[in-house]
C-alpha positions as CSV (number, residue, x, y, z in Angstrom):
1,M,66.6,61.2,29.1
2,P,66.9,61.7,25.7
3,I,70.4,59.7,25.5
4,R,68.3,56.5,26.7
5,G,65.8,57.7,24.5
6,A,68.3,57.8,21.5
7,L,69.8,54.3,22.8
8,E,66.1,52.2,23.1
9,H,65.1,53.7,19.7
10,M,68.4,52.5,18.3
11,I,68.3,49.2,19.2
12,A,64.1,49.1,18.3
13,V,64.9,50.2,15.0
14,T,67.8,47.6,14.9
15,Y,65.6,44.8,16.4
16,G,62.8,45.3,13.8
17,V,65.4,46.0,10.8
18,T,66.9,42.2,12.0
19,Y,64.1,40.8,13.2
20,D,62.3,38.7,9.8
21,A,65.9,37.8,8.9
22,V,66.3,36.0,12.5
23,V,63.0,34.3,12.1
24,T,62.0,33.8,8.2
25,R,62.3,30.4,7.0
26,F,63.9,29.5,10.7
27,R,61.7,26.3,11.1
28,P,61.6,26.2,15.3
29,Y,59.9,29.7,15.4
30,E,57.5,28.7,11.8
31,V,56.1,25.5,14.3
32,L,55.8,27.9,17.2
33,I,53.5,30.0,15.3
34,E,51.4,27.1,14.0
35,D,51.1,25.5,17.0
36,V,50.0,29.4,18.5
37,V,47.4,30.2,15.3
38,G,46.0,26.6,15.7
39,L,45.2,27.1,19.3
40,V,44.0,30.9,18.5
41,A,41.6,28.2,16.2
42,R,40.7,26.4,19.0
43,S,39.8,29.4,21.3
44,A,37.7,31.8,18.8
45,P,33.9,30.9,19.6
46,P,32.1,28.7,16.6
47,T,31.5,31.6,14.3
48,A,30.7,31.7,9.7
49,N,32.9,35.0,9.9
50,P,36.0,35.2,11.3
51,R,36.2,39.1,11.5
52,S,33.8,38.7,14.4
53,V,36.7,36.9,16.5
54,R,39.0,39.4,18.1
55,V,42.3,38.6,19.4
56,L,44.6,40.8,21.0
57,D,48.5,40.5,20.8
58,I,50.4,42.3,23.7
59,A,53.8,43.2,23.8
60,C,53.0,42.8,19.4
61,G,56.7,44.1,18.5
62,I,56.9,44.3,14.9
63,G,53.6,42.9,14.4
64,N,54.6,39.6,12.3
65,V,52.5,37.5,14.5
66,G,48.9,39.5,14.7
67,L,49.3,39.5,10.9
68,R,49.7,35.8,10.9
69,L,46.5,35.9,12.7
70,A,44.7,38.5,10.5
71,R,45.5,36.8,7.1
72,A,43.9,33.5,9.1
73,G,40.9,36.0,9.1
74,Y,40.7,37.0,13.1
75,T,40.3,40.5,14.0
76,V,43.5,41.6,15.3
77,V,44.8,44.5,18.1
78,G,48.5,44.3,18.4
79,V,49.6,46.6,21.6
80,D,53.3,47.5,22.5
81,A,54.7,49.6,25.0
82,V,58.0,50.8,22.8
83,R,56.3,53.7,20.5
84,H,59.1,52.7,18.2
85,L,58.9,48.9,17.5
86,V,54.2,50.5,17.1
87,A,55.9,52.7,14.3
88,I,57.6,49.8,12.3
89,A,54.6,47.5,12.7
90,R,52.5,50.6,11.6
91,E,54.7,51.0,8.6
92,K,55.2,47.5,7.1
93,H,51.7,46.0,7.8
94,H,49.5,49.0,6.5
95,A,48.9,48.0,3.1
96,S,49.3,44.0,4.0
97,G,47.5,43.9,7.5
98,G,44.2,45.2,5.6
99,P,41.4,46.7,8.0
100,N,41.4,43.8,10.5
101,L,45.1,44.6,12.0
102,T,45.7,47.3,14.0
103,F,48.1,48.6,16.5
104,H,48.1,51.1,18.9
105,H,51.2,52.7,21.6
106,L,50.6,51.7,24.9
107,D,51.5,49.2,28.0
108,L,48.7,46.8,29.1
109,A,49.4,46.6,32.8
110,R,49.8,50.7,32.6
111,D,47.6,52.3,30.0
112,P,43.4,51.9,29.6
113,L,43.2,49.0,26.7
114,P,40.3,50.3,23.6
115,G,37.7,47.9,24.2
116,A,39.1,46.1,27.2
117,G,36.2,43.2,28.4
118,T,35.6,42.3,24.4
119,F,38.3,40.3,23.2
120,D,37.8,36.2,22.5
121,V,41.2,35.6,22.8
122,L,44.5,36.7,23.5
123,V,48.5,36.3,23.0
124,S,51.5,36.7,25.2
125,M,55.0,35.7,23.2
126,H,57.3,35.8,25.6
127,T,56.1,39.0,27.3
128,L,56.2,37.9,31.4
129,Y,60.1,37.2,31.8
130,W,60.7,40.5,31.4
131,H,57.6,42.1,32.1
132,P,58.4,44.8,35.4
133,D,55.2,44.2,37.0
134,P,54.1,40.5,35.7
135,E,50.8,39.9,38.2
136,G,49.8,43.2,37.0
137,L,50.1,42.7,33.2
138,L,48.0,39.0,33.8
139,A,45.4,40.7,35.6
140,A,44.7,43.1,32.7
141,C,45.1,40.4,30.0
142,R,42.4,38.9,32.5
143,R,39.9,42.2,32.4
144,A,40.9,42.6,28.4
145,L,39.1,39.0,27.9
146,K,35.3,38.6,27.5
147,P,34.4,35.9,30.7
148,G,35.4,32.8,29.3
149,G,37.7,34.1,26.9
150,C,40.8,32.0,26.3
151,A,44.4,33.0,25.8
152,I,47.7,31.6,24.7
153,F,50.6,32.4,27.2
154,L,54.7,31.8,26.2
155,T,57.5,32.6,28.7
156,Y,61.1,31.6,28.7
157,G,61.6,29.3,31.5
158,R,65.7,29.7,31.3
159,P,68.3,31.8,29.5
160,A,69.0,30.8,25.8
161,R,72.4,30.2,26.4
162,I,74.5,29.5,23.1
163,V,76.4,26.5,24.3
164,Q,73.9,24.9,26.1
165,T,71.3,25.2,23.3
166,F,73.5,23.8,20.2
167,Q,74.3,20.6,22.2
168,E,71.0,20.3,23.4
169,V,69.8,20.8,19.9
170,R,72.6,18.8,18.2
171,A,71.8,15.5,20.7
172,T,67.8,15.7,19.6
173,E,68.3,17.2,16.0
174,G,71.5,16.7,14.9
175,F,74.4,18.7,14.5
176,G,72.6,20.5,11.0
177,A,69.7,21.9,13.0
178,A,72.0,22.7,16.2
179,L,73.8,25.1,13.1
180,R,70.9,26.5,12.1
181,A,69.6,26.8,15.6
182,L,72.8,29.5,16.3
183,R,70.7,32.3,13.7
184,W,68.1,32.3,16.3
185,L,70.2,32.1,19.6
186,A,73.2,34.5,18.7
187,P,71.7,37.6,17.5
188,T,69.0,36.9,20.4
189,V,71.6,36.2,23.2
190,I,72.9,39.8,21.7
191,F,69.6,41.6,22.5
192,E,69.2,40.2,25.8
193,L,72.6,42.2,26.6
194,F,71.7,45.4,25.7
195,R,67.6,45.0,27.2
196,D,66.8,47.4,30.0
197,C,65.1,45.0,32.2
198,E,64.9,42.5,34.8
199,H,65.1,38.6,33.2
200,R,62.7,36.3,35.2
201,Y,62.9,32.6,34.2
202,L,59.9,30.8,35.7
203,S,59.5,27.2,36.4
204,E,56.8,25.4,35.4
205,T,55.2,25.5,38.4
206,E,55.9,28.8,39.6
207,F,54.3,30.0,36.0
208,H,51.2,27.4,36.2
209,E,50.9,29.4,40.0
210,A,51.1,33.0,38.5
211,L,48.0,32.4,35.7
212,D,46.1,30.5,38.6
213,R,46.2,33.6,41.2
214,A,45.2,35.6,37.8
215,G,42.0,34.3,37.6
216,F,43.0,31.3,34.9
217,D,42.0,27.5,34.1
218,I,44.3,25.8,32.3
219,L,43.5,23.4,29.1
220,E,46.5,22.4,28.5
221,A,50.2,23.3,28.9
222,R,53.5,22.0,27.9
223,R,57.4,22.5,26.4
224,A,58.1,24.4,23.1
225,F,59.8,26.2,21.5
226,L,64.1,26.1,20.6
227,A,65.0,22.6,23.0
228,G,62.3,23.2,24.8
229,L,63.1,26.4,26.1
230,S,59.5,27.8,26.4
231,H,56.7,26.9,28.5
232,L,53.2,27.3,26.5
233,A,50.0,27.0,28.2
234,W,46.8,27.2,26.2
235,V,44.4,29.3,29.2
236,R,40.8,30.1,29.8
237,A,39.1,33.0,31.8
238,R,37.4,32.4,35.0
239,E,34.0,33.3,34.7
């Protein structure tokens, strides 16, 4: 529908324009990205040439995580089901990403993936909690990887409620950190109100069981991000 398409475009462009302002120099997000980059490094096969390591970033949004990994030397492919976000990612990172960073408009659970079965590492940043077909998505992630390839999955374990999260951060890190957390919390809560999707918050057990059914063995798992909002799992595809 034209109205729905226009609304999707408006939300995506607004998200793309404001995203950098929300996360740039937001310490909890920077710590999370460094954690992901470190796990990608631990997942990569030994090589003298990082360019030979292929990394797939699913639901890549405007491409910030993919750019960070490309700057680390890996060959990165970002995919997203929202055409407008892919366009922003291509425009934003065309000059800075280099030839080892590309973006494609596709839904991994539904569309053919160029190079499926050739990726060494896969990164999924908070995709499972909103995707309409989580089982299909995890199956497609498994098919995207080489035998024995690794993946880093993050999913929210609960909603990012402003008051609750503010109080949790204040209790563990102090009032200043809690106040700074509002910079991410407030726009995120507003954005989630307008998303046309079913929010699915998995318990740690449900998350791990879903990964096991999809053919992944968990190498490491823990809570992550702001006040432990996210479940993080570093996994390996069964051969």
